[in-house]
C-alpha positions in Angstrom: -0.2 -0.4 -0.2 1.0 3.5 -0.8 1.3 5.9 1.5 2.0 9.5 -0.4 0.5 11.4 2.6 2.4 9.5 5.5 3.8 12.5 8.1 7.6 12.7 7.9 9.8 13.2 10.9 9.6 17.5 11.3 13.3 17.1 11.5 15.6 15.9 9.1 17.9 14.7 11.6 19.1 11.5 11.3 19.2 8.9 12.8 15.3 8.5 13.6 14.0 8.5 17.0 12.6 5.3 17.0 15.5 3.5 14.8 17.1 3.6 18.4 14.7 2.0 20.4 13.9 -1.7 20.5 10.6 -0.4 21.0 8.1 2.7 21.9 5.7 4.2 24.4 3.3 2.1 26.7 4.3 -0.8 24.3 8.0 -0.8 25.6 6.2 -2.6 29.0 7.5 -5.9 30.1 4.8 -7.9 30.1 2.2 -8.2 32.6 3.2 -12.3 33.0 6.7 -11.6 33.1 6.0 -8.8 35.6 4.1 -10.8 38.0 6.7 -13.5 37.9 9.6 -10.9 38.6 7.3 -9.1 41.6 6.8 -12.7 43.4 11.0 -12.2 45.0 11.3 -8.9 45.1 8.0 -7.2 46.9 8.3 -6.4 50.8 9.7 -8.6 53.1 7.7 -11.1 55.4 7.7 -9.2 58.4 7.7 -5.9 57.0 5.1 -3.4 58.4 3.9 -0.9 56.0 2.6 2.1 57.4 -0.7 2.7 58.1 -0.4 6.5 55.9 0.4 4.2 52.7 -3.2 4.0 51.7 -2.2 2.5 48.0 1.0 0.5 47.5 1.8 -2.4 45.4 -1.1 -4.4 46.6 -3.5 -4.0 43.3 -1.1 -2.5 40.5 -2.9 0.9 40.7 -1.6 3.5 39.0 0.4 5.0 41.4 1.1 5.1 45.4 -0.4 7.5 48.0 0.4 8.2 51.5 -1.7 10.3 53.9 0.1 13.1 55.0 -2.9 14.5 57.3 -6.4 14.3 57.4 -7.1 16.9 54.5 -4.4 15.7 52.2 -2.6 12.6 51.1 0.2 12.6 48.7 0.3 10.6 45.0 3.9 9.7 44.1 3.9 8.2 40.2 6.9 7.9 38.0 6.5 6.8 33.9 8.8 6.5 31.4 9.5 5.3 27.9 11.3 4.8 24.4 10.2 6.8 21.3 6.7 6.0 19.7 7.3 8.6 17.3 10.3 10.8 15.3 9.5 14.4 16.2 11.2 15.2 19.8 8.8 17.8 20.7 5.8 15.8 20.2 8.2 12.1 21.7 8.4 14.6 25.0 4.6 15.8 25.2 3.6 11.9 24.9 5.7 11.2 27.5 4.7 14.1 29.9 1.1 13.5 29.6 0.9 9.8 29.5 3.6 10.4 33.2 1.0 13.1 34.3 -2.2 10.5 34.3 -1.4 8.7 36.6 -2.0 11.3 39.4 -5.4 11.8 37.8 -6.4 8.2 37.6 -6.0 8.3 41.4 -8.2 11.2 41.6 -5.6 13.9 42.8 -4.5 17.0 41.0 -0.7 17.2 40.1 1.7 19.5 41.9 5.0 18.9 40.1 7.2 16.8 38.1 10.8 15.7 37.9 12.3 14.6 34.5 14.2 11.6 34.0 16.5 11.1 30.7 18.2 9.0 29.2 20.0 9.7 25.8 22.4 8.8 23.5 24.6 12.0 23.6 26.6 11.2 20.9 24.6 10.4 18.5 21.3 12.4 18.8 22.1 16.3 18.5 21.8 18.1 21.3 19.0 20.2 19.9 17.2 16.8 19.5 17.3 16.5 23.2 16.3 19.8 23.7 13.5 19.5 22.0 12.2 16.4 24.1 12.6 18.4 27.5 10.9 21.5 25.5 8.0 19.4 25.2 7.9 17.9 28.2 7.7 21.2 30.0 4.8 22.7 27.4 3.1 19.7 28.9 3.5 20.3 32.5 2.6 24.1 31.9 -0.7 22.9 30.5 -1.0 20.9 33.6 -0.2 23.7 35.6 3.0 22.6 37.7 6.8 22.9 37.4 9.7 20.5 36.5 11.2 20.7 39.6 14.5 18.8 39.0 15.2 15.1 37.9 18.3 12.9 36.4 19.7 12.5 33.6 21.8 9.3 32.1 23.8 8.6 28.9 22.7 5.9 28.2 21.9 3.8 24.5 18.7 4.1 24.0 16.3 7.5 24.2 14.3 7.3 27.5 12.0 10.1 28.9 9.9 10.3 31.0 8.6 12.1 34.8 8.2 11.8 38.3 4.8 13.1 39.1 3.6 14.3 42.1 0.0 15.1 43.1 -2.6 15.9 46.0 -6.0 14.2 47.2 -7.9 14.5 49.8 -7.6 11.0 51.7 -11.5 10.2 51.3 -11.6 11.1 47.5 -8.6 8.6 46.4 -10.2 6.5 44.0 -8.5 2.7 43.5 -8.7 0.6 41.1 -10.0 -2.1 43.9 -12.9 -0.2 45.0 -15.5 -0.9 41.9 -18.7 -2.7 43.2 -20.8 -5.1 41.5 -23.7 -3.2 39.9 -21.4 -0.2 38.6 -21.3 0.6 34.3 -18.1 0.8 33.0 -17.4 4.2 30.9 -14.0 4.9 28.8 -12.2 8.4 28.4 -10.7 8.0 24.8 -10.9 5.5 22.2 -8.7 2.8 21.8 -6.1 1.9 19.1 -2.8 3.7 19.8 -1.1 1.2 19.4 -2.6 0.1 16.1 -1.2 3.9 14.9 1.9 3.6 16.3 2.6 0.4 14.1 1.5 1.5 11.0 3.8 4.2 11.7 6.8 2.4 11.7 5.3 0.3 8.4 4.9 4.2 6.7 1.2 3.2 6.6 0.1 5.7 8.8 -1.5 9.0 7.2 -1.2 12.5 7.9 -4.8 12.3 9.5 -4.1 9.3 11.4 -0.8 11.2 12.9 -2.4 14.0 13.8 -4.9 12.1 15.7 -2.3 9.7 17.5 -0.8 13.0 18.7 -3.9 14.7 19.4 -4.8 11.6 21.4 -2.0 11.2 23.5 -1.3 14.8 24.4 -4.6 14.9 25.9 -4.4 15.1 29.3 -6.6 13.2 31.9 -7.8 16.3 33.6 -11.8 15.4 33.8 -9.7 12.5 37.0 -10.1 15.5 39.1 -13.6 15.9 38.6 -14.5 12.6 38.6 -13.4 12.2 41.9 -15.4 15.0 43.6 -18.5 12.4 42.3 -19.7 10.1 45.3 -20.9 7.7 42.4 -17.6 7.0 41.3 -16.3 4.3 42.6 -13.2 3.5 40.7 -10.4 5.0 38.1 -7.7 3.4 36.3 -6.0 4.6 32.9 -5.9 1.9 30.3 -1.9 2.4 29.2 0.4 -0.4 28.3 -1.3 -4.0 28.9 -4.4 -2.5 26.9 -8.1 -2.5 27.8 -8.4 -5.9 29.0 -5.3 -5.9 30.9 -6.8 -3.0 33.3 -9.7 -4.1 33.3 -8.8 -7.1 34.8 -6.5 -5.4 37.6 -9.5 -3.4 38.6 -11.5 -7.0 38.2 -8.7 -8.9 40.4 -8.8 -5.7 43.0 -11.8 -5.7 43.5 -13.0 -9.1 43.6 -15.1 -8.6 40.3 -16.3 -9.6 36.6 -16.1 -6.7 34.4 -17.7 -7.4 32.1 -17.0 -5.2 27.8 -19.7 -4.6 25.4 -17.3 -4.7 22.6 -19.9 -3.1 20.4 -19.9 0.3 22.3 -16.4 0.5 22.7 -15.0 3.7 21.1 -11.6 2.6 18.8 -9.6 5.6 16.9 -11.1 5.1 12.8 -9.2 3.6 10.5 -7.2 1.6 13.5 -9.5 -2.1 12.3 -8.6 -1.7 9.0 -5.0 -0.7 9.9 -5.1 -3.9 11.8 -6.1 -5.9 9.3 -3.1 -5.0 7.5 -0.7 -6.3 9.8 -0.2 -3.1 11.7 -0.1 -4.8 15.5 2.5 -4.4 18.1 4.4 -7.1 19.8 3.2 -6.1 23.2 -0.1 -7.0 22.1 0.1 -10.7 21.8 2.8 -10.6 24.6 0.2 -9.0 26.7 -2.9 -11.4 25.4 -0.1 -14.6 26.2 0.4 -13.4 29.9 -3.5 -12.8 30.6 -5.9 -14.4 27.5 -6.5 -17.7 29.8 -8.6 -15.2 31.8 -10.3 -13.2 29.4 -13.8 -15.0 27.9 -14.3 -14.1 24.5 -17.1 -14.3 22.1 -17.2 -17.6 19.7 -16.8 -15.0 16.5 -14.5 -12.9 18.1 -11.5 -11.7 15.7 -8.0 -12.2 15.6 -8.1 -8.5 14.9 -10.7 -7.7 17.6 -8.6 -9.7 20.1 -5.4 -7.3 19.0 -7.8 -4.2 19.7 -8.7 -5.4 23.1 -4.9 -6.3 23.8 -3.5 -3.0 22.0 -1.0 -1.2 24.0 -2.4 2.1 24.9 0.4 5.2 25.4 -1.4 7.7 27.2 -4.8 6.1 27.6 -7.9 7.0 28.5 -9.9 6.8 32.2 -11.7 3.9 32.9 -14.5 4.6 35.2 -16.2 2.4 37.5 -19.6 4.4 38.6 -23.2 3.4 39.9 -25.9 3.5 37.0 -26.9 6.7 38.8 -24.5 8.6 37.9 -22.8 7.8 34.4 -24.6 10.7 32.9 -22.8 13.2 35.0 -19.2 11.1 34.3 -20.1 11.2 31.0 -20.9 14.8 30.8 -17.4 16.1 33.1 -15.7 14.1 29.9 -18.0 15.7 27.2 -17.4 19.1 28.9 -13.5 18.9 28.8 -13.1 17.8 25.0 -13.0 14.0 25.1 -16.3 13.1 22.4 -15.6 10.2 22.2 -15.7 8.9 25.9 -18.9 6.3 26.0 -20.4 3.2 28.4 -18.3 0.1 27.7 -19.7 -2.2 30.1 -20.6 -2.9 33.6 -19.2 -4.8 36.7 -20.9 -7.8 37.9 -20.4 -10.6 40.9 -17.7 -12.9 39.9 -14.4 -13.0 38.1 -12.2 -11.8 35.1 -12.9 -9.9 31.7 -16.0 -11.3 29.8 -16.3 -9.4 26.5 -19.8 -9.6 24.7 
């Protein structure tokens, strides 16, 4: 397939950013099954008493750690970084920063500051390129209303950029992924398909319009999380990133001891991603994700391989997944739509049981 309008990197500098890394965006994540094996022998030692102020730790694979400071404030701490998903350095910086800040919003908090994490092949990339990456991150932080107050840099083989992000939330408003309730409905804030778009970009099959859509989605801050945390009917929040909708839905189900039921016909997809997936634009991370958790996902008999790839597609800076009472779903959607998340939709429900079921 020819794609004469395929976007080119904004800079003609060589090498391309994506050529320097073996993976990109949240597709770089260690597969969930492998990560589980690693953590088995590296979690808190037996007999170590966790402080009662630690409201959220690693127990349910939540989006961030939360530590209560006083009766009115809890500190949210998170970090996220990855290798380039695009070749434009400024866009790469924006995407990585947006993705990192999202974890604070997913806990219902307001970000207050960030620290930069920078690993760059200094003798390979021009300093101007590295500067553009950092400028992209700074501009996103400015949009979020926070400073980059410090950080750490290393000379690395592959380009890596991300942030440590700190935020604040009222202790009673923390939105854990383990608090979903049977009877809830599920609302997804952004359409799926960023991993497919990134694979198409690497194959030079992504149109200029598709590239613009990819950048718009991955740099849209999940600010609705702040308002959603104020709603009594919102019980749980998480964001959809490297493990795909199925994987992060499964984390929610495991944490809360419930079943997540996804209505695939109502799940929003980025325009054109199904066609790109049918052309083979599927990330390796999608297959690794499915190999790790597919045995816990119930699919309809006629579910296609392409649909399965979309279900496990790694999302970089993906949307919020909200578990809320049926009576608050309209208000949740209204918050999303008022803040520019036009494709937010109800995509399923929470029931008694376990695992994830797609229908």
